[in-house]
N, CA, C and O of each residue as an XYZ file, in Angstrom:
324
protein
N      21.696    -45.990    -15.693
C      22.058    -44.625    -15.648
C      20.983    -43.901    -15.934
O      20.259    -44.004    -16.924
N      20.871    -42.937    -14.764
C      19.676    -41.892    -14.902
C      19.657    -40.827    -15.980
O      20.737    -40.463    -16.444
N      18.558    -40.311    -16.406
C      18.553    -39.530    -17.748
C      18.925    -38.099    -17.234
O      18.885    -37.965    -16.011
N      19.209    -37.231    -17.829
C      19.424    -35.751    -17.324
C      17.879    -34.852    -17.437
O      17.283    -34.455    -18.438
N      17.586    -34.748    -16.180
C      16.613    -34.135    -16.075
C      16.626    -32.214    -16.718
O      15.578    -31.730    -17.146
N      17.596    -31.592    -16.682
C      17.907    -30.511    -17.017
C      17.739    -30.185    -18.484
O      16.891    -29.432    -18.963
N      18.864    -31.003    -19.255
C      18.639    -31.157    -20.613
C      17.486    -31.388    -21.521
O      17.351    -30.961    -22.668
N      16.657    -32.148    -20.814
C      15.676    -32.954    -21.512
C      14.537    -31.940    -21.564
O      13.831    -31.695    -22.542
N      14.458    -31.238    -20.009
C      13.082    -30.444    -19.779
C      13.604    -29.012    -20.633
O      12.735    -28.337    -21.186
N      14.402    -28.778    -20.677
C      15.001    -27.569    -21.772
C      14.614    -27.631    -23.230
O      14.037    -26.778    -23.905
N      15.057    -28.827    -23.568
C      14.391    -28.908    -25.149
C      13.102    -29.296    -25.369
O      12.678    -29.284    -26.525
N      12.313    -29.684    -24.347
C      11.087    -29.831    -24.289
C      10.413    -28.242    -24.144
O       9.354    -27.927    -24.688
N      11.076    -27.504    -23.473
C      10.488    -26.175    -23.287
C      10.772    -25.380    -24.473
O       9.912    -24.545    -24.754
N      11.761    -25.455    -25.205
C      12.274    -24.919    -26.444
C      11.380    -25.300    -27.267
O      10.767    -24.355    -27.765
N      10.955    -26.666    -27.725
C      10.242    -27.178    -28.964
C       8.964    -26.368    -28.659
O       8.526    -25.646    -29.556
N       8.170    -26.440    -27.172
C       7.126    -25.877    -27.210
C       7.111    -24.208    -27.470
O       6.206    -23.689    -28.124
N       7.932    -23.628    -27.032
C       8.097    -22.225    -26.929
C       7.679    -22.067    -28.621
O       6.689    -21.410    -28.943
N       8.447    -22.665    -29.520
C       8.520    -22.142    -31.031
C       7.326    -22.681    -31.649
O       6.884    -22.187    -32.686
N       6.712    -23.786    -31.003
C       5.203    -24.070    -31.368
C       4.287    -23.209    -31.258
O       3.695    -22.572    -32.130
N       4.166    -23.212    -29.913
C       3.413    -21.907    -29.609
C       3.442    -20.750    -30.297
O       2.503    -20.208    -30.879
N       4.518    -20.407    -30.209
C       5.071    -19.016    -31.122
C       4.406    -18.963    -32.263
O       3.627    -18.047    -32.528
N       4.689    -20.068    -33.137
C       4.216    -19.923    -34.499
C       2.294    -20.237    -34.653
O       1.596    -19.780    -35.558
N       1.825    -21.080    -33.555
C       0.544    -21.003    -33.638
C       0.071    -19.588    -33.446
O      -0.697    -19.031    -34.231
N       0.557    -19.047    -32.387
C      -0.196    -17.598    -32.036
C       0.133    -16.874    -33.237
O      -0.808    -16.206    -33.666
N       1.497    -16.800    -34.087
C       1.445    -15.884    -34.809
C       0.739    -16.572    -36.285
O       0.361    -15.697    -37.065
N       0.562    -17.716    -36.663
C      -0.577    -17.725    -37.783
C      -1.941    -17.554    -37.126
O      -2.826    -17.815    -37.941
N      -2.416    -17.202    -35.925
C      -3.604    -16.582    -35.468
C      -3.834    -15.522    -35.674
O      -5.003    -15.173    -35.510
N      -2.926    -14.608    -36.086
C      -2.768    -13.100    -36.197
C      -2.680    -12.365    -35.063
O      -3.160    -11.232    -35.035
N      -1.953    -13.003    -33.803
C      -1.938    -12.509    -32.754
C      -0.784    -11.197    -32.951
O       0.011    -11.270    -33.889
N      -0.752    -10.045    -32.040
C       0.505     -9.290    -31.845
C       1.592    -10.188    -31.403
O       1.294    -11.309    -30.990
N       2.718     -9.838    -31.446
C       4.259    -10.277    -31.195
C       4.006    -10.395    -29.504
O       4.199    -11.442    -28.886
N       3.580     -9.237    -28.936
C       3.802     -9.344    -27.236
C       3.053    -10.674    -27.061
O       3.602    -11.618    -26.492
N       1.694    -10.762    -27.586
C       0.687    -11.915    -27.071
C       1.580    -13.125    -27.309
O       2.055    -13.785    -26.385
N       1.782    -13.380    -28.599
C       2.657    -14.464    -28.804
C       3.636    -14.655    -28.022
O       3.542    -15.771    -27.511
N       4.842    -13.901    -27.568
C       5.899    -13.887    -26.681
C       5.392    -14.473    -25.434
O       5.943    -15.472    -24.972
N       4.434    -13.955    -24.881
C       3.848    -13.856    -23.530
C       3.311    -15.227    -23.489
O       3.631    -15.989    -22.577
N       2.529    -15.568    -24.409
C       1.726    -17.002    -24.294
C       2.924    -18.117    -24.418
O       2.965    -19.144    -23.740
N       3.898    -17.730    -25.414
C       4.665    -18.936    -25.704
C       5.423    -19.283    -24.504
O       5.553    -20.476    -24.228
N       5.928    -18.405    -23.774
C       6.846    -17.832    -22.497
C       5.970    -18.563    -21.495
O       6.618    -19.377    -20.838
N       4.716    -18.504    -21.202
C       4.056    -19.155    -20.438
C       3.775    -20.668    -20.372
O       3.586    -21.431    -19.425
N       3.821    -20.868    -21.964
C       3.461    -22.654    -22.177
C       4.774    -23.179    -22.005
O       4.777    -24.277    -21.449
N       6.069    -22.653    -22.366
C       7.156    -23.276    -22.376
C       7.502    -23.465    -20.636
O       7.948    -24.533    -20.218
N       7.231    -22.273    -19.701
C       7.480    -22.668    -18.616
C       6.601    -23.967    -17.951
O       7.080    -24.612    -17.019
N       5.682    -24.185    -18.348
C       4.755    -24.920    -18.112
C       5.240    -26.510    -18.472
O       5.336    -27.440    -17.671
N       5.497    -26.522    -19.843
C       6.384    -27.786    -20.672
C       7.313    -27.687    -19.681
O       6.952    -28.461    -18.795
N       8.503    -27.039    -19.313
C       9.243    -27.435    -18.721
C       9.419    -28.128    -17.245
O      10.243    -28.970    -16.886
N       8.341    -27.473    -16.493
C       7.959    -28.125    -15.158
C       7.392    -29.460    -15.621
O       7.976    -30.464    -15.215
N       6.345    -29.609    -16.406
C       5.807    -30.761    -16.644
C       6.911    -32.036    -17.360
O       6.823    -33.248    -17.164
N       7.738    -31.449    -18.061
C       8.948    -32.228    -18.535
C       9.808    -32.801    -17.791
O      10.332    -33.882    -18.061
N      10.102    -31.897    -16.446
C      11.289    -32.117    -15.333
C      10.496    -33.232    -14.382
O      11.117    -34.154    -13.853
N       9.129    -33.060    -14.227
C       8.558    -33.918    -13.309
C       8.446    -35.415    -14.091
O       8.390    -36.506    -13.525
N       8.432    -35.194    -15.374
C       8.198    -36.869    -16.025
C       9.376    -37.505    -16.016
O       9.561    -38.697    -15.770
N      10.263    -36.593    -16.320
C      11.767    -37.200    -16.370
C      12.308    -37.527    -14.934
O      13.180    -38.391    -14.837
N      11.916    -36.991    -13.992
C      12.305    -37.428    -12.255
C      11.280    -38.946    -12.051
O      11.451    -39.937    -11.342
N      10.464    -38.666    -12.777
C       9.333    -40.061    -12.400
C      10.089    -41.338    -13.115
O      10.304    -42.406    -12.544
N      10.391    -41.077    -14.252
C      10.965    -42.242    -15.325
C      12.301    -42.462    -14.912
O      12.776    -43.529    -15.300
N      13.277    -41.494    -13.999
C      14.327    -41.973    -13.343
C      13.949    -42.773    -12.024
O      14.563    -43.804    -11.752
N      12.956    -42.303    -11.221
C      12.826    -43.333    -10.166
C      12.452    -44.959    -10.193
O      12.782    -45.990     -9.607
N      11.529    -44.512    -11.277
C      11.025    -45.908    -11.982
C      11.989    -46.823    -12.371
O      11.975    -47.969    -11.922
N      12.949    -46.381    -13.278
C      14.306    -46.880    -13.373
C      14.952    -47.272    -12.311
O      14.960    -48.486    -12.108
N      15.650    -46.401    -11.368
C      16.136    -46.799    -10.537
C      15.464    -47.915     -9.589
O      16.245    -48.747     -9.128
N      14.591    -47.987     -9.370
C      13.877    -48.911     -8.667
C      13.919    -50.142     -9.160
O      14.155    -51.086     -8.406
N      13.702    -50.321    -10.464
C      13.753    -51.438    -11.269
C      15.251    -52.278    -11.443
O      15.401    -53.496    -11.539
N      16.342    -51.163    -11.449
C      17.504    -51.775    -11.521
C      17.814    -52.215    -10.394
O      18.201    -53.380    -10.489
N      17.834    -51.659     -8.911
C      17.642    -51.925     -7.682
C      17.431    -53.579     -7.367
O      18.165    -54.459     -6.916
N      15.851    -53.516     -7.911
C      15.327    -54.883     -7.736
C      16.056    -55.718     -8.767
O      16.068    -56.942     -8.640
N      16.591    -55.197     -9.659
C      17.168    -56.505    -10.484
C      18.729    -56.776     -9.765
O      19.298    -57.856     -9.604
N      19.079    -55.742     -9.492
C      20.548    -56.139     -8.485
C      20.418    -56.972     -7.400
O      21.147    -57.962     -7.372
N      19.324    -56.704     -6.129
C      18.930    -57.509     -5.426
C      18.634    -58.977     -5.543
O      18.995    -59.878     -4.786
N      17.576    -59.078     -7.139
C      17.273    -60.547     -7.078
C      18.403    -61.400     -7.515
O      18.506    -62.599     -7.253
N      19.549    -60.436     -8.451
C      20.873    -61.471     -8.550
C      21.818    -61.656     -7.477
O      22.690    -62.524     -7.523
N      21.629    -60.676     -6.288
C      22.379    -61.077     -5.625
C      21.840    -62.276     -4.407
O      22.519    -62.738     -3.490
N      20.467    -62.570     -4.732
C      19.934    -63.465     -3.716
C      20.298    -64.712     -4.407
O      20.848    -65.627     -3.793
N      19.988    -64.792     -5.777
C      20.065    -65.855     -6.573
C      21.666    -66.447     -6.528
O      21.879    -67.643     -6.726
N      22.518    -65.699     -6.310
C      23.963    -65.900     -6.147
C      24.216    -66.396     -5.038
O      25.107    -67.237     -4.912
N      23.489    -65.973     -4.039
C      23.611    -66.249     -2.632
C      22.940    -67.664     -2.310
O      23.482    -68.531     -1.626
N      21.712    -67.765     -2.889
C      21.239    -69.002     -2.911
C      22.070    -70.182     -3.516
O      22.280    -71.236     -2.916
N      22.464    -69.922     -4.616
C      23.400    -70.934     -5.089
C      24.439    -71.338     -4.524
O      24.880    -72.433     -4.876
N      25.075    -70.636     -3.571
C      26.239    -70.796     -3.248
C      26.027    -71.603     -1.793
O      26.981    -72.154     -1.244
N      24.959    -71.612     -1.346
C      24.560    -72.679     -0.191
C      24.377    -74.081     -0.340
O      24.160    -74.910      0.544
N      24.522    -74.289     -1.886
C      23.932    -75.598     -2.145
C      25.330    -76.765     -1.594
O      25.182    -77.984     -1.672
């Protein structure tokens, strides 16, 4: 079963947004600068998270398909005896 790309990427982006905004706030920057940097960081984290989840889905689907093909070959070979 493939992972849900959008929900995982949004979760990563939200966590990144709040972490970056907190770090900027602790650094003493203005709120506009904190918000802008956190938004840009969250957008990058969303893109990276979506790419990573899509890659994981592709790897998992390839493994599942390979497993199914191997099982069908084994059952097909056993029936020929």
